[in-house]
VMD Tcl script that builds the backbone (N, CA, C; Angstrom):
set m [mol new atoms 345]
animate dup $m
set s [atomselect $m all]
$s set {name element resname resid chain x y z} {
  {N N MET 1 A -12.046 -15.436 -11.085}
  {CA C MET 1 A -13.290 -14.926 -11.606}
  {C C MET 1 A -13.086 -13.469 -12.039}
  {N N ASP 2 A -13.612 -13.133 -13.201}
  {CA C ASP 2 A -13.519 -11.767 -13.705}
  {C C ASP 2 A -14.378 -10.845 -12.839}
  {N N ALA 3 A -13.765 -9.787 -12.329}
  {CA C ALA 3 A -14.464 -8.871 -11.418}
  {C C ALA 3 A -15.602 -8.117 -12.102}
  {N N ARG 4 A -15.524 -7.965 -13.421}
  {CA C ARG 4 A -16.564 -7.215 -14.134}
  {C C ARG 4 A -17.682 -8.093 -14.665}
  {N N THR 5 A -17.324 -9.286 -15.167}
  {CA C THR 5 A -18.333 -10.119 -15.819}
  {C C THR 5 A -18.796 -11.304 -14.978}
  {N N GLY 6 A -17.995 -11.726 -14.010}
  {CA C GLY 6 A -18.324 -12.891 -13.205}
  {C C GLY 6 A -17.937 -14.203 -13.854}
  {N N ARG 7 A -17.377 -14.138 -15.048}
  {CA C ARG 7 A -16.961 -15.350 -15.754}
  {C C ARG 7 A -15.628 -15.855 -15.214}
  {N N SER 8 A -15.364 -17.112 -15.515}
  {CA C SER 8 A -14.109 -17.724 -15.097}
  {C C SER 8 A -12.936 -17.010 -15.762}
  {N N LEU 9 A -11.880 -16.823 -15.006}
  {CA C LEU 9 A -10.716 -16.101 -15.499}
  {C C LEU 9 A -9.488 -16.860 -15.032}
  {N N GLY 10 A -8.526 -17.035 -15.912}
  {CA C GLY 10 A -7.319 -17.763 -15.532}
  {C C GLY 10 A -6.102 -17.195 -16.216}
  {N N GLY 11 A -4.963 -17.788 -15.931}
  {CA C GLY 11 A -3.721 -17.432 -16.591}
  {C C GLY 11 A -3.315 -15.986 -16.389}
  {N N GLU 12 A -2.791 -15.398 -17.462}
  {CA C GLU 12 A -2.275 -14.037 -17.392}
  {C C GLU 12 A -3.377 -13.013 -17.123}
  {N N ALA 13 A -4.573 -13.256 -17.626}
  {CA C ALA 13 A -5.682 -12.323 -17.379}
  {C C ALA 13 A -6.001 -12.254 -15.882}
  {N N HIS 14 A -6.001 -13.394 -15.208}
  {CA C HIS 14 A -6.254 -13.405 -13.769}
  {C C HIS 14 A -5.119 -12.717 -13.023}
  {N N LEU 15 A -3.893 -12.943 -13.466}
  {CA C LEU 15 A -2.738 -12.302 -12.841}
  {C C LEU 15 A -2.819 -10.783 -12.982}
  {N N ARG 16 A -3.151 -10.299 -14.176}
  {CA C ARG 16 A -3.290 -8.851 -14.393}
  {C C ARG 16 A -4.373 -8.254 -13.489}
  {N N GLN 17 A -5.502 -8.941 -13.388}
  {CA C GLN 17 A -6.582 -8.454 -12.533}
  {C C GLN 17 A -6.133 -8.421 -11.076}
  {N N SER 18 A -5.434 -9.441 -10.643}
  {CA C SER 18 A -4.961 -9.513 -9.264}
  {C C SER 18 A -3.974 -8.393 -8.951}
  {N N VAL 19 A -3.026 -8.153 -9.861}
  {CA C VAL 19 A -2.040 -7.085 -9.668}
  {C C VAL 19 A -2.741 -5.731 -9.603}
  {N N ALA 20 A -3.663 -5.489 -10.511}
  {CA C ALA 20 A -4.399 -4.219 -10.508}
  {C C ALA 20 A -5.182 -4.046 -9.208}
  {N N ASP 21 A -5.784 -5.122 -8.707}
  {CA C ASP 21 A -6.546 -5.046 -7.459}
  {C C ASP 21 A -5.635 -4.734 -6.275}
  {N N ILE 22 A -4.507 -5.404 -6.199}
  {CA C ILE 22 A -3.560 -5.167 -5.104}
  {C C ILE 22 A -3.099 -3.718 -5.115}
  {N N LEU 23 A -2.683 -3.238 -6.285}
  {CA C LEU 23 A -2.097 -1.904 -6.370}
  {C C LEU 23 A -3.121 -0.787 -6.195}
  {N N SER 24 A -4.375 -1.037 -6.538}
  {CA C SER 24 A -5.384 0.023 -6.444}
  {C C SER 24 A -6.144 0.030 -5.115}
  {N N THR 25 A -5.910 -0.965 -4.281}
  {CA C THR 25 A -6.603 -1.045 -2.992}
  {C C THR 25 A -5.796 -0.328 -1.916}
  {N N PRO 26 A -6.353 0.716 -1.310}
  {CA C PRO 26 A -5.632 1.396 -0.223}
  {C C PRO 26 A -5.504 0.490 1.004}
  {N N ILE 27 A -4.332 0.479 1.609}
  {CA C ILE 27 A -4.140 -0.278 2.844}
  {C C ILE 27 A -5.136 0.245 3.880}
  {N N GLY 28 A -5.785 -0.692 4.569}
  {CA C GLY 28 A -6.755 -0.333 5.595}
  {C C GLY 28 A -8.188 -0.288 5.113}
  {N N SER 29 A -8.413 -0.463 3.808}
  {CA C SER 29 A -9.774 -0.333 3.285}
  {C C SER 29 A -10.555 -1.642 3.268}
  {N N ARG 30 A -9.906 -2.780 3.405}
  {CA C ARG 30 A -10.596 -4.069 3.436}
  {C C ARG 30 A -10.919 -4.437 4.875}
  {N N VAL 31 A -12.177 -4.658 5.147}
  {CA C VAL 31 A -12.619 -4.911 6.516}
  {C C VAL 31 A -11.979 -6.176 7.086}
  {N N ALA 32 A -12.009 -7.255 6.349}
  {CA C ALA 32 A -11.505 -8.527 6.864}
  {C C ALA 32 A -9.989 -8.664 6.745}
  {N N ARG 33 A -9.356 -7.791 5.986}
  {CA C ARG 33 A -7.908 -7.885 5.783}
  {C C ARG 33 A -7.345 -6.474 5.681}
  {N N ARG 34 A -7.195 -5.820 6.804}
  {CA C ARG 34 A -6.793 -4.407 6.851}
  {C C ARG 34 A -5.421 -4.139 6.254}
  {N N ASP 35 A -4.519 -5.115 6.251}
  {CA C ASP 35 A -3.170 -4.879 5.734}
  {C C ASP 35 A -3.047 -5.172 4.236}
  {N N TYR 36 A -4.132 -5.605 3.586}
  {CA C TYR 36 A -4.115 -5.900 2.148}
  {C C TYR 36 A -4.076 -4.606 1.341}
  {N N GLY 37 A -3.361 -4.634 0.225}
  {CA C GLY 37 A -3.340 -3.499 -0.690}
  {C C GLY 37 A -1.963 -2.891 -0.804}
  {N N SER 38 A -1.935 -1.614 -1.190}
  {CA C SER 38 A -0.656 -0.927 -1.383}
  {C C SER 38 A -0.784 0.542 -0.996}
  {N N LEU 39 A 0.347 1.194 -0.960}
  {CA C LEU 39 A 0.388 2.630 -0.677}
  {C C LEU 39 A 0.182 3.471 -1.936}
  {N N LEU 40 A 0.080 2.837 -3.106}
  {CA C LEU 40 A -0.050 3.587 -4.355}
  {C C LEU 40 A -1.187 4.601 -4.355}
  {N N PRO 41 A -2.390 4.256 -3.885}
  {CA C PRO 41 A -3.466 5.256 -3.922}
  {C C PRO 41 A -3.110 6.544 -3.183}
  {N N GLU 42 A -2.294 6.445 -2.141}
  {CA C GLU 42 A -1.876 7.636 -1.392}
  {C C GLU 42 A -0.806 8.431 -2.125}
  {N N LEU 43 A -0.106 7.790 -3.045}
  {CA C LEU 43 A 1.029 8.428 -3.718}
  {C C LEU 43 A 0.676 9.039 -5.071}
  {N N LEU 44 A -0.491 8.736 -5.600}
  {CA C LEU 44 A -0.818 9.151 -6.967}
  {C C LEU 44 A -0.912 10.657 -7.150}
  {N N ASP 45 A -1.263 11.378 -6.117}
  {CA C ASP 45 A -1.390 12.830 -6.247}
  {C C ASP 45 A -0.096 13.564 -5.920}
  {N N GLN 46 A 0.968 12.827 -5.685}
  {CA C GLN 46 A 2.259 13.436 -5.362}
  {C C GLN 46 A 2.964 13.881 -6.647}
  {N N PRO 47 A 3.927 14.792 -6.537}
  {CA C PRO 47 A 4.676 15.220 -7.724}
  {C C PRO 47 A 5.379 14.039 -8.392}
  {N N MET 48 A 5.435 14.055 -9.715}
  {CA C MET 48 A 6.067 12.985 -10.475}
  {C C MET 48 A 7.545 13.300 -10.711}
  {N N ASN 49 A 8.241 13.695 -9.654}
  {CA C ASN 49 A 9.680 13.929 -9.749}
  {C C ASN 49 A 10.406 12.627 -9.400}
  {N N ALA 50 A 11.727 12.684 -9.275}
  {CA C ALA 50 A 12.507 11.468 -9.009}
  {C C ALA 50 A 12.073 10.793 -7.705}
  {N N LEU 51 A 11.832 11.585 -6.669}
  {CA C LEU 51 A 11.416 11.021 -5.387}
  {C C LEU 51 A 10.025 10.389 -5.488}
  {N N GLY 52 A 9.115 11.050 -6.178}
  {CA C GLY 52 A 7.776 10.499 -6.360}
  {C C GLY 52 A 7.794 9.191 -7.129}
  {N N ARG 53 A 8.611 9.128 -8.170}
  {CA C ARG 53 A 8.738 7.886 -8.949}
  {C C ARG 53 A 9.318 6.768 -8.090}
  {N N MET 54 A 10.348 7.106 -7.301}
  {CA C MET 54 A 10.970 6.104 -6.442}
  {C C MET 54 A 9.952 5.555 -5.434}
  {N N ARG 55 A 9.121 6.425 -4.882}
  {CA C ARG 55 A 8.100 5.977 -3.932}
  {C C ARG 55 A 7.079 5.056 -4.602}
  {N N LEU 56 A 6.661 5.394 -5.827}
  {CA C LEU 56 A 5.727 4.527 -6.558}
  {C C LEU 56 A 6.337 3.151 -6.802}
  {N N ILE 57 A 7.595 3.135 -7.214}
  {CA C ILE 57 A 8.281 1.869 -7.489}
  {C C ILE 57 A 8.405 1.044 -6.215}
  {N N ALA 58 A 8.822 1.684 -5.121}
  {CA C ALA 58 A 8.985 0.960 -3.854}
  {C C ALA 58 A 7.649 0.411 -3.353}
  {N N ALA 59 A 6.601 1.218 -3.419}
  {CA C ALA 59 A 5.282 0.768 -2.958}
  {C C ALA 59 A 4.782 -0.404 -3.801}
  {N N THR 60 A 5.040 -0.349 -5.104}
  {CA C THR 60 A 4.639 -1.436 -6.001}
  {C C THR 60 A 5.391 -2.714 -5.666}
  {N N ALA 61 A 6.705 -2.610 -5.534}
  {CA C ALA 61 A 7.526 -3.786 -5.234}
  {C C ALA 61 A 7.129 -4.418 -3.902}
  {N N LEU 62 A 6.918 -3.596 -2.889}
  {CA C LEU 62 A 6.544 -4.127 -1.573}
  {C C LEU 62 A 5.187 -4.827 -1.607}
  {N N ALA 63 A 4.208 -4.195 -2.235}
  {CA C ALA 63 A 2.865 -4.785 -2.279}
  {C C ALA 63 A 2.851 -6.098 -3.059}
  {N N LEU 64 A 3.523 -6.118 -4.205}
  {CA C LEU 64 A 3.509 -7.341 -5.009}
  {C C LEU 64 A 4.307 -8.459 -4.355}
  {N N SER 65 A 5.410 -8.124 -3.694}
  {CA C SER 65 A 6.182 -9.179 -3.021}
  {C C SER 65 A 5.386 -9.774 -1.856}
  {N N ARG 66 A 4.537 -8.982 -1.258}
  {CA C ARG 66 A 3.737 -9.480 -0.139}
  {C C ARG 66 A 2.487 -10.235 -0.584}
  {N N TRP 67 A 1.789 -9.720 -1.597}
  {CA C TRP 67 A 0.460 -10.238 -1.909}
  {C C TRP 67 A 0.348 -11.055 -3.187}
  {N N GLU 68 A 1.317 -11.021 -4.063}
  {CA C GLU 68 A 1.195 -11.781 -5.316}
  {C C GLU 68 A 2.351 -12.767 -5.433}
  {N N ARG 69 A 2.121 -13.967 -4.931}
  {CA C ARG 69 A 3.160 -15.002 -4.888}
  {C C ARG 69 A 3.496 -15.573 -6.269}
  {N N ARG 70 A 2.659 -15.322 -7.260}
  {CA C ARG 70 A 2.931 -15.847 -8.602}
  {C C ARG 70 A 3.947 -15.011 -9.362}
  {N N LEU 71 A 4.382 -13.892 -8.798}
  {CA C LEU 71 A 5.332 -12.996 -9.474}
  {C C LEU 71 A 6.576 -12.771 -8.630}
  {N N ARG 72 A 7.712 -12.749 -9.308}
  {CA C ARG 72 A 8.959 -12.292 -8.705}
  {C C ARG 72 A 9.400 -11.098 -9.551}
  {N N VAL 73 A 9.235 -9.905 -9.028}
  {CA C VAL 73 A 9.467 -8.666 -9.775}
  {C C VAL 73 A 10.961 -8.447 -9.982}
  {N N SER 74 A 11.337 -8.110 -11.221}
  {CA C SER 74 A 12.743 -7.817 -11.516}
  {C C SER 74 A 12.963 -6.346 -11.849}
  {N N ALA 75 A 11.950 -5.664 -12.366}
  {CA C ALA 75 A 12.092 -4.238 -12.695}
  {C C ALA 75 A 10.716 -3.589 -12.750}
  {N N ILE 76 A 10.686 -2.326 -12.363}
  {CA C ILE 76 A 9.455 -1.530 -12.439}
  {C C ILE 76 A 9.826 -0.179 -13.018}
  {N N ARG 77 A 9.067 0.251 -14.011}
  {CA C ARG 77 A 9.301 1.559 -14.630}
  {C C ARG 77 A 8.017 2.374 -14.549}
  {N N VAL 78 A 8.160 3.635 -14.191}
  {CA C VAL 78 A 7.020 4.555 -14.161}
  {C C VAL 78 A 7.028 5.334 -15.469}
  {N N ASP 79 A 5.940 5.262 -16.200}
  {CA C ASP 79 A 5.796 6.010 -17.452}
  {C C ASP 79 A 4.766 7.110 -17.246}
  {N N ALA 80 A 5.228 8.356 -17.218}
  {CA C ALA 80 A 4.337 9.510 -17.066}
  {C C ALA 80 A 4.260 10.229 -18.403}
  {N N ARG 81 A 3.052 10.382 -18.924}
  {CA C ARG 81 A 2.862 11.040 -20.215}
  {C C ARG 81 A 2.561 12.514 -20.016}
  {N N ALA 82 A 2.730 13.270 -21.072}
  {CA C ALA 82 A 2.494 14.717 -21.024}
  {C C ALA 82 A 1.041 15.052 -20.688}
  {N N ASP 83 A 0.111 14.164 -21.056}
  {CA C ASP 83 A -1.306 14.430 -20.775}
  {C C ASP 83 A -1.704 14.071 -19.337}
  {N N GLY 84 A -0.732 13.679 -18.511}
  {CA C GLY 84 A -0.993 13.395 -17.109}
  {C C GLY 84 A -1.243 11.938 -16.783}
  {N N ARG 85 A -1.362 11.093 -17.787}
  {CA C ARG 85 A -1.576 9.667 -17.532}
  {C C ARG 85 A -0.275 9.024 -17.054}
  {N N VAL 86 A -0.425 8.129 -16.110}
  {CA C VAL 86 A 0.729 7.429 -15.550}
  {C C VAL 86 A 0.450 5.931 -15.599}
  {N N SER 87 A 1.464 5.161 -15.959}
  {CA C SER 87 A 1.334 3.710 -15.921}
  {C C SER 87 A 2.623 3.107 -15.380}
  {N N LEU 88 A 2.507 1.886 -14.906}
  {CA C LEU 88 A 3.655 1.135 -14.424}
  {C C LEU 88 A 3.930 0.004 -15.399}
  {N N ALA 89 A 5.184 -0.169 -15.774}
  {CA C ALA 89 A 5.614 -1.323 -16.560}
  {C C ALA 89 A 6.369 -2.232 -15.599}
  {N N ILE 90 A 5.831 -3.410 -15.367}
  {CA C ILE 90 A 6.400 -4.341 -14.394}
  {C C ILE 90 A 6.967 -5.542 -15.139}
  {N N ASP 91 A 8.272 -5.735 -15.021}
  {CA C ASP 91 A 8.926 -6.923 -15.568}
  {C C ASP 91 A 9.093 -7.911 -14.427}
  {N N ALA 92 A 8.699 -9.155 -14.670}
  {CA C ALA 92 A 8.722 -10.137 -13.593}
  {C C ALA 92 A 8.893 -11.540 -14.155}
  {N N THR 93 A 9.149 -12.448 -13.257}
  {CA C THR 93 A 9.171 -13.867 -13.564}
  {C C THR 93 A 7.984 -14.492 -12.854}
  {N N ARG 94 A 7.205 -15.254 -13.606}
  {CA C ARG 94 A 6.060 -15.934 -13.003}
  {C C ARG 94 A 6.541 -17.215 -12.342}
  {N N THR 95 A 6.170 -17.404 -11.107}
  {CA C THR 95 A 6.597 -18.591 -10.370}
  {C C THR 95 A 5.654 -19.770 -10.579}
  {N N ASP 96 A 4.530 -19.535 -11.255}
  {CA C ASP 96 A 3.550 -20.597 -11.486}
  {C C ASP 96 A 3.691 -21.248 -12.861}
  {N N LEU 97 A 4.723 -20.872 -13.619}
  {CA C LEU 97 A 4.939 -21.415 -14.959}
  {C C LEU 97 A 6.343 -21.991 -15.079}
  {N N PRO 98 A 6.556 -22.943 -16.010}
  {CA C PRO 98 A 7.914 -23.437 -16.236}
  {C C PRO 98 A 8.815 -22.321 -16.773}
  {N N ALA 99 A 10.100 -22.437 -16.527}
  {CA C ALA 99 A 11.073 -21.382 -16.842}
  {C C ALA 99 A 10.984 -20.810 -18.261}
  {N N PRO 100 A 10.854 -21.615 -19.317}
  {CA C PRO 100 A 10.832 -21.008 -20.659}
  {C C PRO 100 A 9.659 -20.049 -20.893}
  {N N ASN 101 A 8.588 -20.210 -20.147}
  {CA C ASN 101 A 7.393 -19.380 -20.331}
  {C C ASN 101 A 7.165 -18.403 -19.188}
  {N N ALA 102 A 8.125 -18.263 -18.290}
  {CA C ALA 102 A 7.879 -17.568 -17.034}
  {C C ALA 102 A 8.031 -16.050 -17.090}
  {N N ARG 103 A 8.663 -15.509 -18.115}
  {CA C ARG 103 A 8.853 -14.055 -18.165}
  {C C ARG 103 A 7.528 -13.357 -18.446}
  {N N ALA 104 A 7.322 -12.249 -17.761}
  {CA C ALA 104 A 6.066 -11.510 -17.936}
  {C C ALA 104 A 6.338 -10.017 -17.869}
  {N N ARG 105 A 5.593 -9.258 -18.651}
  {CA C ARG 105 A 5.592 -7.799 -18.547}
  {C C ARG 105 A 4.142 -7.368 -18.420}
  {N N LEU 106 A 3.863 -6.683 -17.332}
  {CA C LEU 106 A 2.515 -6.190 -17.078}
  {C C LEU 106 A 2.531 -4.674 -17.146}
  {N N ILE 107 A 1.582 -4.102 -17.862}
  {CA C ILE 107 A 1.405 -2.652 -17.912}
  {C C ILE 107 A 0.156 -2.338 -17.091}
  {N N VAL 108 A 0.343 -1.537 -16.053}
  {CA C VAL 108 A -0.758 -1.212 -15.150}
  {C C VAL 108 A -1.012 0.287 -15.206}
  {N N PRO 109 A -2.133 0.710 -15.793}
  {CA C PRO 109 A -2.455 2.142 -15.787}
  {C C PRO 109 A -2.872 2.576 -14.386}
  {N N LEU 110 A -2.422 3.744 -13.996}
  {CA C LEU 110 A -2.775 4.291 -12.688}
  {C C LEU 110 A -3.710 5.467 -12.887}
  {N N ALA 111 A -4.729 5.522 -12.082}
  {CA C ALA 111 A -5.688 6.627 -12.167}
  {C C ALA 111 A -5.684 7.366 -10.840}
  {N N PRO 112 A -5.744 8.685 -10.878}
  {CA C PRO 112 A -5.819 9.424 -9.618}
  {C C PRO 112 A -7.126 9.124 -8.898}
  {N N ARG 113 A -7.121 9.318 -7.590}
  {CA C ARG 113 A -8.326 9.082 -6.800}
  {C C ARG 113 A -9.414 10.061 -7.212}
  {N N PRO 114 A -10.666 9.592 -7.220}
  {CA C PRO 114 A -11.764 10.517 -7.525}
  {C C PRO 114 A -11.854 11.601 -6.455}
  {N N ALA 115 A -12.259 12.790 -6.867}
  {CA C ALA 115 A -12.355 13.920 -5.926}
  {C C ALA 115 A -13.528 13.780 -5.001}
}
mol reanalyze $m
mol bondsrecalc $m
mol representation Tube
mol addrep $m
């Protein structure tokens, strides 16, 4: 189901929504599932140096391997723009599709936490 409209959502659109939800949910914030989410919200305000990028990549890989069974991640790239916007490019294989159609690239924009 689309989180914004309430309409039925499937396929790649549902996968994108699920990945965005996992990565943007701070661990400990869900009452019924305290371990759901990722460390990304805690890392967004950190410096975007090599160590900061590595932490973002590791947190993304760990969260998706735990919570999104439809993806097998093969590569993650952090794209930081001069205007301060940051996004993740995730290359993966979808486990819910036959092999010829299974490759996927998801671009996930990251937003800093509101003040």
